[in-house]
C-alpha positions as a printed NumPy array, in Angstrom:
array([[134.119, 128.945,  51.551],
       [134.186, 128.49 ,  47.446],
       [133.534, 124.973,  47.506],
       [131.183, 122.96 ,  45.485],
       [130.825, 119.015,  45.415],
       [131.232, 117.353,  42.288],
       [133.606, 120.611,  40.905],
       [136.613, 121.251,  43.132],
       [135.95 , 119.104,  46.206],
       [134.861, 115.676,  47.017],
       [133.205, 114.802,  50.372],
       [134.025, 110.985,  51.41 ],
       [130.559, 110.24 ,  53.579],
       [130.864, 108.023,  56.306],
       [127.53 , 106.703,  58.87 ],
       [127.136, 104.661,  61.316],
       [124.109, 103.906,  61.55 ],
       [123.98 , 104.775,  65.316],
       [126.593, 102.255,  66.58 ],
       [129.286, 104.007,  67.929],
       [131.38 , 101.021,  67.95 ],
       [132.004, 101.138,  64.088],
       [133.377, 104.589,  64.728],
       [137.153, 103.787,  64.603],
       [136.373, 100.917,  61.072],
       [134.914, 104.435,  59.81 ],
       [137.891, 106.458,  60.832],
       [140.19 , 104.146,  59.446],
       [138.426, 104.328,  55.699],
       [138.996, 108.056,  55.622],
       [142.662, 107.563,  56.349],
       [143.422, 105.235,  54.102],
       [141.834, 107.092,  51.567],
       [144.096, 110.284,  52.514],
       [141.449, 112.649,  53.035],
       [142.492, 116.436,  53.517],
       [139.975, 117.026,  56.737],
       [138.397, 115.304,  58.409],
       [134.719, 116.525,  60.29 ],
       [133.07 , 114.494,  63.244],
       [129.996, 116.812,  63.994],
       [127.978, 116.326,  66.892],
       [129.968, 112.846,  68.489],
       [132.994, 112.877,  70.882],
       [133.222, 109.271,  70.13 ],
       [134.055, 109.838,  66.278],
       [136.277, 112.975,  67.674],
       [138.272, 110.842,  69.695],
       [138.407, 107.333,  67.144],
       [139.999, 109.842,  64.63 ],
       [141.959, 111.982,  66.713],
       [142.965, 108.375,  67.863],
       [143.542, 107.22 ,  64.183],
       [145.94 , 110.339,  62.715],
       [147.873, 113.099,  64.222],
       [148.431, 114.412,  60.646],
       [144.755, 114.508,  59.127],
       [143.17 , 117.649,  60.161],
       [139.493, 116.945,  62.29 ],
       [137.071, 119.29 ,  62.911],
       [134.533, 118.445,  65.718],
       [131.343, 119.465,  66.854],
       [130.753, 118.271,  70.866],
       [128.693, 119.123,  73.217],
       [130.71 , 118.48 ,  76.306],
       [133.96 , 121.294,  77.353],
       [136.433, 119.916,  74.157],
       [139.116, 120.762,  76.42 ],
       [138.194, 118.607,  79.611],
       [137.466, 116.204,  77.476],
       [140.945, 116.154,  76.075],
       [140.465, 117.   ,  72.853],
       [142.513, 120.341,  72.386],
       [145.048, 121.997,  75.121],
       [142.732, 124.771,  75.238],
       [139.866, 126.834,  73.467],
       [142.206, 129.378,  71.804],
       [144.772, 128.045,  70.867],
       [143.722, 124.04 ,  69.999],
       [147.263, 122.777,  69.536],
       [147.836, 119.952,  67.243],
       [145.46 , 118.483,  64.404],
       [142.205, 119.091,  66.003],
       [139.785, 122.17 ,  66.478],
       [135.751, 122.767,  66.132],
       [132.311, 123.784,  67.82 ],
       [131.58 , 123.681,  71.198],
       [127.45 , 123.621,  70.999],
       [127.113, 123.179,  75.21 ],
       [124.618, 120.104,  75.195],
       [125.539, 119.247,  78.439],
       [125.53 , 122.594,  80.307],
       [122.288, 123.107,  78.832],
       [120.514, 120.549,  80.337],
       [119.845, 122.262,  83.536],
       [117.328, 125.083,  81.595],
       [115.675, 121.872,  80.012],
       [114.747, 121.011,  83.116],
       [113.886, 124.634,  84.338],
       [111.727, 124.776,  81.215],
       [110.354, 121.614,  82.391],
       [109.208, 122.128,  85.255],
       [107.578, 125.822,  84.642],
       [105.386, 123.808,  82.19 ],
       [104.777, 121.108,  84.965],
       [104.858, 122.558,  88.412],
       [103.341, 119.619,  90.065],
       [106.33 , 117.258,  88.782],
       [108.659, 115.529,  91.394],
       [110.283, 112.508,  89.451],
       [112.526, 112.892,  86.069],
       [113.96 , 110.666,  84.076],
       [116.902, 111.495,  81.937],
       [117.392, 109.106,  78.65 ],
       [120.995, 109.078,  77.647],
       [122.84 , 106.181,  75.779],
       [125.589, 104.421,  77.017],
       [127.596, 104.078,  74.163],
       [127.992, 107.746,  73.888],
       [129.783, 107.06 ,  77.94 ],
       [130.888, 111.066,  78.426],
       [127.751, 112.58 ,  77.324],
       [125.431, 110.689,  79.492],
       [127.577, 110.706,  82.189],
       [127.948, 114.483,  82.216],
       [124.205, 115.078,  81.601],
       [123.108, 112.848,  84.636],
       [125.471, 114.295,  86.985],
       [124.688, 118.023,  85.332],
       [120.819, 117.148,  86.225],
       [120.919, 115.55 ,  89.29 ],
       [122.987, 118.642,  90.536],
       [120.2  , 120.931,  89.72 ],
       [117.253, 118.647,  90.514],
       [118.103, 118.76 ,  93.832],
       [117.47 , 123.073,  93.932],
       [114.431, 122.507,  92.53 ],
       [113.026, 119.539,  94.919],
       [113.093, 117.416,  92.196],
       [113.941, 113.413,  91.43 ],
       [116.159, 112.314,  88.909],
       [116.617, 108.672,  87.556],
       [118.88 , 107.248,  84.155],
       [116.914, 105.703,  81.467],
       [119.485, 103.704,  79.003],
       [119.063, 103.479,  75.159],
       [121.466, 102.968,  72.459],
       [119.809, 100.423,  70.348],
       [116.003, 101.086,  68.563],
       [114.592,  98.486,  70.581],
       [115.994,  99.539,  73.739],
       [114.418, 102.949,  73.069],
       [110.67 , 101.477,  72.746],
       [111.843,  99.378,  76.386],
       [112.774, 102.986,  77.641],
       [109.575, 104.299,  77.394],
       [107.777, 101.311,  78.361],
       [110.577, 101.49 ,  81.767],
       [109.177, 105.611,  81.787],
       [105.108, 104.07 ,  82.009],
       [106.172, 101.409,  84.675],
       [107.665, 103.737,  86.93 ],
       [105.355, 106.598,  86.321],
       [107.701, 109.215,  86.416],
       [106.358, 112.474,  85.609],
       [108.283, 113.899,  82.94 ],
       [111.58 , 112.991,  80.267],
       [114.629, 114.888,  79.533],
       [116.304, 113.25 ,  76.258],
       [120.248, 113.897,  76.235],
       [121.638, 115.64 ,  73.293],
       [122.99 , 112.505,  71.191],
       [123.811, 111.812,  67.229],
       [121.925, 108.742,  67.892],
       [118.386, 110.158,  69.281],
       [118.683, 113.047,  66.768],
       [118.813, 110.38 ,  64.083],
       [115.471, 108.544,  66.041],
       [113.675, 111.664,  66.732],
       [110.707, 110.774,  65.   ],
       [110.4  , 107.323,  66.737],
       [111.133, 109.676,  70.34 ],
       [108.144, 112.134,  68.904],
       [105.702, 109.413,  68.695],
       [106.816, 107.083,  71.32 ],
       [106.422, 110.309,  73.608],
       [102.637, 111.277,  72.353],
       [101.486, 107.371,  72.519],
       [102.684, 106.622,  75.646],
       [101.609, 110.858,  77.009],
       [105.219, 111.341,  78.225],
       [105.966, 115.274,  78.328],
       [109.553, 115.225,  77.263],
       [111.793, 118.305,  77.124],
       [114.683, 117.525,  73.834],
       [117.753, 119.521,  72.728],
       [117.438, 120.953,  69.665],
       [114.837, 122.269,  67.297],
       [114.94 , 119.117,  64.64 ],
       [112.933, 117.093,  67.476],
       [110.322, 119.475,  68.048],
       [110.052, 119.988,  64.532],
       [109.587, 116.098,  64.119],
       [106.196, 116.084,  66.985],
       [108.225, 116.725,  69.541],
       [106.786, 118.27 ,  72.508],
       [109.371, 121.169,  73.642],
       [113.374, 121.927,  72.721],
       [116.125, 124.269,  73.877],
       [119.64 , 123.975,  72.988],
       [122.271, 125.168,  70.277],
       [121.371, 125.564,  66.768],
       [122.831, 122.388,  65.071],
       [122.225, 124.469,  61.165],
       [124.313, 127.271,  62.962],
       [127.108, 124.324,  64.397],
       [127.518, 122.576,  61.026],
       [127.703, 126.114,  58.945],
       [130.052, 126.452,  61.166],
       [132.043, 123.528,  61.216],
       [131.772, 124.032,  56.824],
       [133.528, 127.174,  57.351],
       [136.26 , 125.764,  59.61 ],
       [136.653, 122.51 ,  57.123],
       [136.835, 125.307,  54.289],
       [139.301, 127.246,  55.62 ],
       [141.566, 124.376,  56.23 ],
       [141.286, 123.37 ,  52.398],
       [142.356, 127.079,  52.042],
       [145.81 , 125.972,  53.82 ],
       [144.399, 127.172,  58.047],
       [145.722, 124.889,  60.547],
       [143.488, 123.453,  62.95 ],
       [145.986, 124.491,  66.117],
       [145.915, 128.458,  64.681],
       [141.801, 127.722,  64.649],
       [139.983, 128.658,  68.204],
       [137.722, 126.521,  69.31 ],
       [133.602, 128.287,  68.465],
       [131.459, 128.575,  71.187],
       [127.795, 128.809,  70.057],
       [126.388, 131.911,  71.101],
       [122.893, 130.806,  69.041],
       [120.69 , 129.017,  71.177],
       [116.37 , 128.509,  70.914],
       [113.175, 127.634,  72.862],
       [110.661, 125.854,  70.387],
       [106.868, 124.583,  71.651],
       [105.342, 122.757,  69.811],
       [101.486, 123.262,  70.486],
       [100.166, 120.584,  68.627],
       [101.887, 117.96 ,  70.746],
       [100.887, 119.839,  73.902],
       [ 97.474, 119.497,  73.069],
       [ 97.512, 116.277,  72.412],
       [ 99.385, 115.244,  75.749],
       [ 96.666, 116.989,  77.147],
       [ 98.852, 120.162,  78.514],
       [ 98.097, 124.033,  78.64 ],
       [101.678, 125.401,  77.979],
       [101.86 , 128.683,  80.496],
       [101.627, 132.046,  78.792],
       [105.285, 132.663,  80.105],
       [106.584, 130.147,  78.51 ],
       [104.52 , 131.381,  74.933],
       [106.243, 134.687,  75.174],
       [109.612, 133.479,  75.837],
       [109.209, 130.73 ,  72.72 ],
       [111.633, 131.617,  69.877],
       [108.942, 129.677,  67.755],
       [105.826, 128.227,  68.711],
       [104.653, 125.154,  66.088],
       [100.782, 125.465,  65.912]])
């Protein structure tokens, strides 16, 4: 968009370090700095905090749920107000990931889903959608909760005690920051896990299906650039992601003692050897 950090644009970074309760404080800092636009990638919690803090500064979000149902915009075509962004369908794709996991593990009957209670909107939607999808597949779904590093460790220990067959992780910014920990725990405890984005598979996770985060981030950058050039968020329709990726990590599969069917390999966008 013609902007280069340190030359004609300055970027103020804030990182919540996995503590979603810090978002109001961090947003307040940015509002006091009178920034030109606030970008909240990957978290409706951050977007809610930004929207509550200012009705004047433009906000560009990236969220995995329907932004209309989340109350962020009036409509996809005409967002209204000072908020617009990208919907990358994290919750809507959960049922698809469950189906792919069932193809890999046809005898599985009990599936756990790891959600972050600090991100309640995504967690509740994820569990609800998976339970509905599981019924049609004859599967049982139960939730595990984690919002800290220690709670992730505890969730895997609980998975082993309850003898579940496989695990799905909810799309969540904190989980994404802990993707190496999640991948290592899956191998250590011999847990087949379906993740929400390719970055998990690249970190050593078994498989992933979801929107391209790189494509989503690029679109948010484009919208931020357009706003800096004078565009109004109310006039920028919400972008719905159209690029989805299915990635299989064969090395992880071998370490878990799994044989990936040729039908799944043929459909994968990328196979990590």
